[in-house]
Structures are given as structure tokens and as C-alpha cells.
N, C-alpha and C positions, 0 to 999 in steps of 0.2 A: 392729475388723473393717475390712479393706481392701476398698474397692470395686474390683471386677474391671475396671470400665469406666474408672476414673480415668485410667490412662495414655493411653487413646484420646481421652478428652475433652480432656485437656491438649494432646495432639498435634494434634487438630482445631483447637483454639484457636490454636495456634502456626501451623498451616498457613493459617488464615484471615488472620492478621496478615501472613504472608509472601506471600500470594497476589499482590498487585501486583508484587512482585519476581519471583516465579515466572513470571508472564505476560510481564513485560518481558524476562526471559531467553529465553523461548520466541520472542518476536518478534525479538530480536537474532539468534538462531540461524537464523531463517527470513526475515530481512529481504529477501534477494534474491528469494525466492518472493513476498513481499508486493509488492515493487516491480515484479516482472514482471506481477503481476495489474494494477497501475495502468497500466504501460506498454502491455502487449499486449492487454488486454481492456477498456481504457477509453480511454486517450489515442490509441492507434493506430487506434481505431475512431471517433475524433472526439467522444467523449462527455465531458460535464462530470460533476460529482459527483451530479447528479440523473439521469444516464443519457440526457440529451438530446443530440442531435447539435448541435454548436456551429456548424458551418458546412460548406460544401462548396466544393471547388475550382472556380473558374470556367473557362470555355473559354480565358481569357487566361493562366491560371497557367503553362502550358508555355513561354510567351514570356518569362517571368521567370527561367527556368533558365539559369544560367551554365554553359557546357560545361566550364569549369575548376573548377566547384564544384557538381557534380550532386548532387541529393538522394539520401539513402540509400534512401528509399521513393519509389515513383512518385507523382506528383501528377496523378491522372487527373481531368479535368473531370467534375463531378457526383459524385465520390466524397467522403466525409467527410474533413475535415482529419485528418492522421495525426500531426502534431506532430513529424515527424522529417525534418529537412532535413540539417543537418550531423551530427546525432547527439548534439550537445552536451547538449540537454535530457535525453535518456534516459540518456546515459552518466554524467551528474552528479547523478542522483537519489539521495536519501538518506532515511533514517528518522530523525526527530528526536523525542526524548522531552521533552515539556513538563515532566513530573513522572513519578512512578511509575505514575500511572493514565491518562495520555493521551499520545498520540504524534501526529505529523503527518508527512506525506510532502511532499517538495519537491525542487527541483533547484537546484544551485549555478550552473547555466548563466546567463549574463548576460541571456538572453531570458525567464527564468522569471517574473520580477515583471511584465514587460510583458505576457506572455501571460495571467497571472492578472488583471491590471487590465483587459485587453481582453475576456477571455472569462469572467471570474468564477472560481468555485471549481473548478479543474480538477485539483487535487492531492489532493483528498479522495476516498476510495473511495465508489462508489455504495453504496446500502443493500444491494443484492444481493452486491456484492463484499466488503463489510464482513462480511456474514453468512457468506460463504464462508471468509474468514480466521478468523472465530470458530469455525465448525463443522468446518472441515477441518484447521486448523493449531493454533489455541489450545486448543480444548476437548479433543481427544484427548490432547495432550501434558500438559495440566493434569490430566486424570484419571489418566494414568500416573504423574505426579509425586505426586499425592495418595496413590494406592495404595502407591507405593514408600515414601513417608514413613511411612505408617501401619503397614506390615507388614515393615519391615526390622529 
């Protein structure tokens, strides 16, 4: 007697084994979206990976601005750091996979290591932003992929 559920049980086992690769592929497809969350909703607001404001521009900051190299974003005294002067930090951001189960965000810009040393972990998503990536990007596509594999 053939078990009717056997093909599904085997397919679920295969999906479970392939899940890290499935999630990695989803992240690769959505890397720009993930990087934009880090850029626009974290670093541009001056927040570190814990969501804390790293620092604020002083009243003297405008005096450091070279008219031949004006920042991309205004440096308003009292406003949180926005980490965008030349644009190099933001323009050179990338997603790096440590292995199939973990990834990190960083920038190839020459200032990245200095900024991380100076301000701590600024390239890791906050808990809220990580949950957003999980709930809005990874989970829906993961569900779609599982359903597709089970019923195709």
C-alpha cells in the first residue's frame, strides 16, 4: 500500500534542507531593498544597530564644509549624523554572505572601518529593521516558494 502523503513528506524534507539557499536567493534578489533600509532608515537618521542616535552635528560643522566638496546631505547643527558627505559610504554598500545561514552589510568605502571603530556596530540592522526584512521580504517569498514547490 502506498502512503498518499509520502511525496509531500519527502518534498517538505527537501525544502527544509534547501531553506538556507532559498532564503539566500531571496536576499540576493532584494539586496537593494535591504541596503536601502540600512541607508535610509538607520544610518541617514544617525542610528546604530541598537537604534540609538550616535551623535549630532555641532554648530561648528558648517565651518568644515569645503565649497568645492559640499556634502550630499545637509549638516544641520543639532541634527543627528546622517553619514553622507561624499556619498562614498552609501554608494559602496554591499551584502556579504558569511555562509548559507548568515549575512552582513558593510561598505567598501575607505571610511567604513574608521566609522565602525569610532561609532561601533553601525552596519547591522536594528532589531526592528531586521524584523521588517524578515516579515516583509523573506517570509512572504519563502511561503510562496514553499507552496510552489509543494504543488507544482
